[in-house]
N, C-alpha and C positions, 0 to 999 in steps of 0.2 A: 504493499499499500503506501503511496506518495503521500507526501507531507501534506500535500492538498487535498487530498481524500481522506484526511484525518476526521473521525465524526466529531460532533460536538459533544463535550464533555456531558454526561448525565443531569449534573445538576442545572444545566442550561435549560433542559426541558422541564425538570420541577419548577424553576424561577418563573418560565412563560406561564405553565399551566397554575401555578399559586397565581399568578398574576390576573391572569384571565378570569380565574374563579373570583376574584376579588371585584373585578370589574362587573361581572354577571351577578353578583350576590344578588339577593333582592331588596335589601336593605344595606349597602356598602358603606363600610367605615371610609371616613376620608381617605384618601392616597398622600402616601410620604410625597415630599418633593423629588425624590427619585422615581418613584413610579409616576408622577406627573410629567417630568422629563422625559420618561421613555415613552408615556402615551403622545406626548407630542412628537417625539422624533419619528415614533411608526405612523404617527396621522402624516408627517411631511413625506414619508418613503410612500406611502399609500397614493398620496397625490401625485407623486412622481411615476408613479408606476401605472397609472391609470390608463394612460395611452398605450401602453403597450413598448413603451421605448424610455427605459431608465437609464437616462444617458449622463454621461460624465459630468457634463454642465450642473443638470440637477442634483447630482451627488455633491458636488462642491459646493452648490448652494445651501444645500442641507448642512453641510459641514460648518459653513460660514455661520448658518441662521443657529446653530447649535453652540458654537464658539462663542459667539457676541453674546447669546442670551445668558448661557450658563458659564462662562469665564472658564471654558476649558481649554485645554492644551492639545495639541495634534493628537497623541495617544488617547486622550479621554475622549476626543470626539470621534475616533474612530471606532472606539470601542462600543461606546453609546450606538452610532448608526448602525452598526453592525447586529448589534442585540433588536434595535428596532427593525430592521429588515427581516429577521429572523421572527421576530414577533409579528410582524404585519402579515407576513405569507401564514401564520397559524390562525389570527385571528380571523372569526367568520363573518363579522361586519366591521362598520365604520363607526357606528353607535356607540362600541365601548371606549374607543378614543375621545370622542367627543364627550362622552358621559362625564369621563374622568378628569378633562378639562375644564368642563363649566362649573363642575362641583368643586373644582380646586382651585382653580385660575379667578381672579376680580376682574368684572367686566372690562373695567379700561385697559387689561393686558390681553383679554380676549381679541381686542380689535387689533393688537398689535401681532396676535397670532395670526388672524385672518390676512394680514398683511405677508407675513413671512409664508404662508400658504400660497397667496398671490405670486409671490418672488418666485414659488416652484414652479408655478404653472406656467410663468412667463420666461423661466430663466432659459429654456430653447429658442426662444424668438418664436412659437406658435401658441396661438391658444385652439387649444384641440376640446372637440365636441363633450368629450366624455370627462375632460379635466372641467369644463365649466358646469357641467352638470353635477358633477361630484361638489362643486365649490358652492354650489345653487343650496343643495343637502347639508352640508357641513356647516356654513355660517349659521343660518338658524339653530342648528342644532346645539351650537355654543353660544347662544344667546346675542347673536349679531345679527341685524334685519339686513335686507337685502341693499338698502340705500349707503349704510355703513361699508357694507361690502365693495359695493362699487366705487366707494371715495379710499379705500384700501388699496383695492386695484390702481385708481387713478394715482394715488402716491408712489406707487411701486414706478408704474410706468413715467412717472416724471422724475424718478431718482435715475431713472433710465440704463 
């Protein structure tokens, strides 16, 4: 077996399983800061993968958002994104991530999250129909109306 084919340690699967169970509990406890960070990272990955092209420019944008938002170094960013990619591929739906964010992040900060999501959507220079549809679904699920989401998108476009 080559190094690149080494399976993930079993604790990774237990960690994601426990995380998903916490997200789907009927009356979940508030998430820790680390869990909320993982939920946001997984949501960023989900939006990047929506169009079927998980491009390097989107990965770089995710890394930059995580680095800036959480003041992480390169190793920590790569580790968090790798965990988020794994979690995103195992999570059955987007609701789990949005609920975690809505329950943990203050409203004003959620507008910044929508802006970060738009950064990912627009990172590759195209607005894909599937990405737009997911944004129309996600923004209200985290408590941001369509008008504020459009303003967030415009801020990203103007940053350019």
